[in-house]
C-alpha positions in Angstrom: 105.6 93.1 -36.0 104.7 96.4 -36.0 105.8 99.2 -33.5 103.9 102.6 -32.5 104.6 105.3 -31.2 104.7 105.7 -27.6 101.6 106.4 -26.4 100.7 104.4 -23.2 98.2 101.5 -23.3 94.8 103.1 -24.6 91.7 101.0 -24.0 88.2 102.3 -24.1 85.2 100.5 -22.6 82.7 99.4 -24.8 79.0 100.1 -23.8 76.5 97.3 -25.0 72.8 98.8 -24.4 69.7 96.4 -24.6 66.2 96.7 -24.3 63.9 93.9 -22.7 60.3 93.8 -23.4 58.2 91.6 -21.2 55.2 89.8 -22.3 52.5 87.0 -21.3 50.7 89.0 -19.1 47.6 90.8 -20.1 47.9 94.8 -20.7 46.0 97.2 -18.3 43.4 99.3 -19.4 44.3 102.4 -21.4 43.2 105.9 -20.2 42.8 107.9 -24.0 45.9 109.7 -25.2 46.5 113.2 -24.1 46.4 116.1 -27.1 49.3 118.0 -26.0 49.7 121.6 -25.6 50.5 123.8 -28.2 54.3 123.9 -28.1 54.2 120.4 -26.7 55.4 116.7 -27.7 52.9 114.2 -26.6 54.7 111.9 -23.8 55.3 108.2 -24.9 56.4 105.4 -22.5 60.2 104.5 -24.6 61.9 101.5 -24.7 63.4 99.1 -22.2 62.1 102.0 -19.4 63.9 104.6 -21.1 62.5 108.4 -20.0 58.7 109.1 -21.5 59.6 111.4 -25.0 58.7 115.0 -23.7 59.9 118.0 -22.9 63.3 118.3 -20.7 62.9 114.2 -20.8 59.5 114.1 -19.0 55.9 113.8 -19.7 54.1 117.3 -20.7 51.2 118.6 -18.8 47.9 117.9 -21.3 44.6 117.8 -20.4 43.4 114.4 -19.3 41.2 112.4 -21.5 41.4 114.3 -24.9 41.0 112.2 -27.6 43.5 112.2 -30.8 42.3 113.8 -33.4 43.0 114.2 -37.0 45.8 116.7 -37.5 47.4 115.9 -34.4 51.1 114.5 -34.4 52.6 111.5 -32.2 56.1 111.4 -31.4 57.4 107.8 -30.3 60.6 106.4 -29.5 61.8 103.1 -31.5 64.8 100.7 -30.8 66.3 98.5 -33.2 69.5 96.1 -33.0 71.5 93.2 -35.0 74.0 91.1 -33.7 76.6 89.5 -36.0 79.3 87.0 -35.6 82.5 88.5 -36.1 85.4 86.4 -37.4 88.5 88.7 -36.8 89.1 89.6 -33.3 92.1 91.5 -31.4 93.6 90.9 -27.9 95.6 92.9 -25.7 98.1 92.7 -23.2 98.1 95.7 -21.0 102.3 95.5 -19.6 104.0 97.6 -17.1 107.2 97.3 -15.1 107.0 94.7 -12.7 106.7 96.6 -9.3 109.2 93.8 -8.0 111.7 94.5 -10.3 114.8 96.2 -8.7 117.0 98.4 -11.8 119.9 98.0 -9.5 120.2 94.5 -7.8 119.2 95.1 -5.0 116.5 92.1 -3.1 113.3 93.8 -2.8 111.0 92.2 0.6 108.1 90.9 -1.0 105.1 93.4 0.7 107.4 96.6 -0.3 108.3 98.4 -3.8 112.0 98.4 -4.5 114.3 101.3 -3.5 115.4 103.7 -6.5 118.5 103.6 -7.8 121.3 104.6 -5.9 121.6 107.8 -9.0 118.6 109.1 -6.8 116.4 109.0 -10.4 113.0 108.0 -9.4 112.1 107.1 -13.1 111.5 103.7 -13.7 113.6 102.5 -16.7 112.0 101.6 -19.8 110.3 98.2 -21.2 112.9 96.8 -23.6 112.8 94.6 -26.5 114.8 92.1 -24.5 112.0 92.7 -21.8 109.0 91.8 -24.9 111.0 89.7 -26.6 110.1 86.6 -25.1 106.6 87.3 -25.1 106.4 87.9 -28.5 108.1 84.7 -29.3 105.1 82.8 -27.4 102.7 84.3 -29.6 104.6 83.7 -32.6 104.8 80.0 -31.5 100.8 79.7 -31.6 100.8 80.4 -35.6 100.7 83.9 -35.1 102.3 85.9 -38.2 104.7 88.6 -37.2 103.0 91.5 -39.1 99.6 90.1 -37.3 101.5 91.5 -33.8 101.4 95.4 -32.9 103.3 97.1 -29.9 102.5 100.3 -28.5 104.5 102.3 -26.2 107.9 100.2 -26.7 110.9 102.0 -25.0 109.0 103.5 -22.6 108.6 103.6 -18.9 104.9 103.6 -18.3 104.1 100.6 -20.0 103.3 99.1 -23.7 100.3 97.6 -24.9 100.7 94.2 -27.1 97.8 93.9 -29.4 97.7 90.2 -31.6 94.8 90.4 -34.7 93.5 87.0 -34.2 91.5 85.3 -37.5 92.1 82.0 -36.2 89.0 82.0 -33.6 90.0 78.3 -32.5 93.4 79.6 -31.6 92.1 82.1 -29.0 92.6 80.1 -25.9 96.2 78.8 -27.0 97.6 82.7 -27.7 96.2 83.9 -24.2 97.4 81.1 -22.3 101.3 81.3 -24.4 101.3 85.1 -23.6 100.1 85.1 -20.4 102.8 82.2 -19.4 105.4 84.2 -20.9 104.6 87.5 -18.8 104.2 85.4 -15.5 107.6 83.8 -16.1 109.5 87.4 -16.4 110.9 89.2 -13.7 110.9 92.4 -15.4 107.4 92.9 -16.8 103.7 92.0 -15.5 100.2 92.4 -16.6 98.0 95.8 -15.9 94.9 94.3 -16.1 92.9 90.9 -17.8 93.8 90.3 -21.0 90.9 92.2 -23.3 89.5 91.1 -26.7 88.0 93.9 -29.4 85.4 92.6 -32.0 86.4 93.7 -35.7 83.9 94.2 -38.7 85.2 95.8 -42.2 83.5 99.3 -42.3 81.4 97.8 -45.0 79.6 95.2 -42.9 79.5 98.0 -39.6 77.3 100.1 -42.0 75.3 97.2 -43.6 74.6 96.4 -40.3 73.9 99.9 -38.9 71.0 100.3 -41.8 69.5 97.1 -40.5 69.0 98.3 -37.4 68.0 101.3 -38.3 65.6 100.0 -40.4 64.4 97.7 -37.6 63.6 100.9 -35.2 61.7 102.4 -37.5 59.8 99.7 -38.0 59.3 99.4 -34.2 58.4 103.4 -34.1 55.9 102.7 -36.5 54.1 99.7 -35.0 54.2 101.3 -31.2 52.4 104.4 -32.8 49.6 102.2 -34.3 49.5 100.7 -30.7 48.8 103.9 -28.9 46.2 105.2 -31.8 43.7 101.8 -31.0 40.3 103.1 -29.6 40.5 106.5 -31.8 38.8 107.2 -35.0 42.3 107.8 -36.5 45.0 106.0 -38.2 49.3 107.1 -37.9 49.6 109.0 -41.0 52.8 110.0 -42.9 56.2 110.6 -41.1 56.9 114.5 -40.0 60.4 114.3 -38.5 62.6 111.4 -37.4 65.6 111.9 -35.3 68.2 108.6 -35.2 70.3 108.3 -31.4 72.8 105.8 -32.3 74.4 103.9 -28.9 76.6 101.9 -31.2 80.2 103.8 -32.1 81.1 105.0 -35.4 82.4 102.3 -37.7 84.9 104.8 -39.1 86.6 103.6 -35.8 87.2 100.0 -37.7 89.3 101.9 -40.1 92.5 102.1 -39.0 92.3 100.4 -35.8 95.7 101.6 -34.9 96.2 105.5 -35.1 99.2 107.5 -34.6 97.6 109.9 -32.3 95.3 107.9 -30.1 97.0 104.3 -30.6 94.3 101.4 -30.1 90.7 103.1 -31.1 88.7 99.8 -30.5 86.8 99.7 -27.4 87.4 96.7 -25.5 85.9 93.8 -22.6 87.8 91.3 -20.8 88.8 88.0 -22.4 86.8 85.4 -21.1 87.4 81.5 -22.7 83.8 80.5 -24.7 82.8 84.0 -25.1 80.5 84.9 -27.8 82.0 86.5 -30.2 79.7 88.4 -31.5 79.1 92.2 -31.9 76.0 94.2 -31.8 74.7 97.5 -33.9 72.4 99.6 -32.0 70.0 102.5 -33.1 67.2 104.4 -31.5 64.9 106.8 -33.0 62.3 109.1 -32.2 59.6 109.7 -35.0 57.0 112.2 -35.1 53.7 110.5 -37.1 51.0 112.8 -38.3 47.2 111.9 -37.3 44.9 111.1 -40.2 
């Protein structure tokens, strides 16, 4: 079992974006695409209701009804996503000193916090090895090796985090239940929040999925450009510029997962029994095409 410096419990919410495209309806009649004024980009609806591309995030003014002509430029956005199952997750349990614990042994009314120690020291005593041992023992009894358990923040009053690397996905519920039961049985510690879960990919897999998501976004951008030039006597030409706006966190966060300065590095979500164990890698691109 690894012990990390007293850093507190650090968790980052992970944010996953999804784009939805409606279908099954007849497209309304479209007005010809307007040629942008000099120094402006052509405004094109983005994916999933995002703002149109243009100066300051809004559509630039341009002559209504002007057709696309060879030599013009067309800027569109593309979206790509790859979702893959994971075979390793990390469960997290944030712990704090139980507000009902009285370090000087005075009975505490159930609706009030305990009084401070008689010494006048208002600082809470730190969580100790003795406090955490029953929880760690309960986890190890679920066939979890000691080197799969990391404790961050031991011996500090602000709390501690226990992180458990799980590769046998079928054991998740048993591990969560065992750890939670041990925490509830303690008269010293309490759960800070619901148990959390983080999905783990290797850096190599993450990079490969990112490449796939980017390729899908580029293909999506070209399809959008081809759709927008329909009805004009022009063709979509070569790519003039590409800008990627990746919405997934960097693959470098997977290695190392634990850091001496910031603690646990991966975004987490609340653990729900039976939830899909999948990780999504997303890429948005802005592509400018030459019109021929």
